[in-house]
VEXDREN-2710 file (C-alpha; in Angstrom, 1 decimal):
% VEXDREN-2710
k/r/px/py/pz
1/UNK/13.5/-37.3/-4.6
2/UNK/12.6/-34.6/-7.0
3/UNK/10.5/-31.5/-6.2
4/UNK/8.4/-29.8/-8.8
5/UNK/7.1/-26.3/-8.3
6/UNK/4.7/-24.4/-10.5
7/UNK/5.7/-20.7/-10.1
8/UNK/4.1/-18.2/-12.4
9/UNK/6.4/-15.5/-13.7
10/UNK/5.0/-12.0/-14.0
11/UNK/5.6/-10.3/-17.3
12/UNK/4.9/-6.8/-18.6
13/UNK/1.5/-8.0/-19.9
14/UNK/0.3/-8.9/-16.4
15/UNK/-1.8/-6.4/-14.6
16/UNK/0.0/-4.8/-11.7
17/UNK/-1.6/-2.7/-9.0
18/UNK/0.2/0.4/-7.8
19/UNK/-2.6/1.5/-5.6
20/UNK/-4.6/-0.2/-2.9
21/UNK/-7.9/-1.6/-3.9
22/UNK/-10.5/0.9/-2.8
23/UNK/-12.9/-1.7/-1.5
24/UNK/-10.1/-3.0/0.8
25/UNK/-9.3/0.5/2.1
26/UNK/-13.0/1.1/2.8
27/UNK/-13.3/-2.1/4.8
28/UNK/-10.2/-1.3/6.9
29/UNK/-11.3/2.3/7.5
30/UNK/-14.7/1.0/8.7
31/UNK/-13.0/-1.2/11.3
32/UNK/-10.9/1.5/12.9
33/UNK/-12.6/3.2/15.9
34/UNK/-13.0/6.9/15.9
35/UNK/-10.1/8.6/17.7
36/UNK/-7.8/5.6/17.2
37/UNK/-4.2/6.4/16.2
38/UNK/-3.1/4.6/13.1
39/UNK/0.6/3.9/12.3
40/UNK/1.7/3.5/8.7
41/UNK/5.1/2.1/8.0
42/UNK/6.5/3.3/4.7
43/UNK/3.4/4.9/3.1
44/UNK/5.0/5.6/-0.2
45/UNK/3.1/8.0/-2.4
46/UNK/-0.4/7.0/-1.2
47/UNK/-0.6/7.2/2.6
48/UNK/-3.5/5.4/4.2
49/UNK/-6.2/8.0/4.7
50/UNK/-6.7/7.2/8.4
51/UNK/-3.0/7.1/9.3
52/UNK/-1.9/9.9/11.5
53/UNK/1.6/8.6/12.5
54/UNK/4.2/7.6/9.9
55/UNK/7.5/5.8/10.0
56/UNK/10.0/5.8/7.1
57/UNK/8.3/8.6/5.2
58/UNK/10.0/11.4/3.3
59/UNK/7.7/14.1/2.2
60/UNK/10.2/15.1/-0.5
61/UNK/9.4/11.8/-2.3
62/UNK/6.1/13.2/-3.5
63/UNK/8.0/16.0/-5.2
64/UNK/10.1/13.5/-7.1
65/UNK/7.2/11.6/-8.6
66/UNK/4.4/14.2/-8.5
67/UNK/1.0/13.8/-7.1
68/UNK/-0.4/10.3/-7.1
END
């Protein structure tokens, strides 16, 4: 039996997103009740704007890469 898979390979000409899509962020923010605590795991350089608790976050990373 032979299996064939069609897997696209990303190249440098493909668009890549380094930031969350704003429409997606807005939808998520709208679903979070006021006063809810929001945990973000590994926020990177762009923490989720409603997050108030972080895991795996080093504020010094921002200094290495500059402001997002």
